[in-house]
C-alpha positions in Angstrom: 11.0 -43.8 -16.0 11.2 -45.9 -12.9 8.9 -45.7 -10.0 11.5 -43.9 -7.9 12.2 -41.2 -10.4 8.4 -40.6 -10.8 8.1 -40.3 -7.0 11.1 -38.0 -6.9 9.7 -35.8 -9.7 6.4 -35.6 -7.9 8.1 -34.7 -4.7 10.2 -32.0 -6.4 7.2 -30.5 -8.1 5.2 -30.3 -4.8 8.2 -28.9 -3.0 8.8 -26.3 -5.8 5.1 -25.3 -5.7 5.2 -24.9 -1.9 8.4 -22.8 -2.2 6.8 -20.5 -4.8 3.7 -20.1 -2.8 5.7 -19.2 0.3 7.8 -16.8 -1.7 4.6 -15.2 -3.2 3.1 -14.8 0.3 6.3 -13.2 1.6 6.3 -10.8 -1.4 2.6 -9.9 -0.7 3.4 -9.1 2.9 6.4 -6.9 1.9 4.3 -5.0 -0.6 1.5 -4.6 2.0 4.1 -3.2 4.5 5.5 -0.8 1.9 2.0 0.4 1.0 1.4 1.1 4.6 4.6 3.1 4.9 3.7 5.1 1.7 0.3 6.1 3.1 1.9 7.1 6.5 4.6 9.2 4.7 1.9 10.8 2.5 0.1 11.9 5.6 3.3 13.2 7.1 4.0 15.2 3.9 0.6 16.7 3.9 1.0 17.8 7.5 4.5 19.3 6.8 3.1 21.2 3.8 0.3 22.6 5.9 2.8 23.6 8.6 5.1 25.2 6.1 2.2 27.2 4.5 1.3 28.4 8.0 4.8 29.5 8.8 5.2 31.3 5.5 1.9 33.1 6.1 3.1 34.2 9.5 6.5 35.4 8.2 4.7 37.3 5.5 2.4 38.9 8.0 5.3 39.9 10.3 7.3 41.4 7.4 4.3 43.3 6.2 3.5 44.7 9.6 6.9 46.1 10.4 7.9 47.2 6.9 10.9 46.1 5.0 14.3 47.4 6.1 17.5 46.7 4.1 21.0 47.3 5.4 23.2 49.1 2.9 26.9 48.6 3.6 27.7 51.3 1.1 25.6 53.9 2.9 26.3 52.3 6.3 22.7 52.4 7.5 19.3 50.8 7.0 17.1 51.8 4.0 13.3 51.9 4.5 
C-alpha cells in the first residue's frame, strides 16, 4: 500500500466511525422520544379507563333508579 492509500483508508475509517456514532445518537434520541410518547399515552389511557368506569357506574345507577322499560312494537306500548 502506498502512503496515500493508507491515509485514505484511515480517513474513511474515521469518517465511517463518526457516521455510525452520529446515527447511533440519532437512534437513541428517537427511542427516547418514543418512550416519552408511550408513557404519555399510557397515562391518557388510564385516565380514559377511569372516566369510562365512572360513566358506566352513573348509567347503571340511573337505570337502576328509574326501572327498566322496554318498548314492545308488537303490543304497541312500554313493558315494565
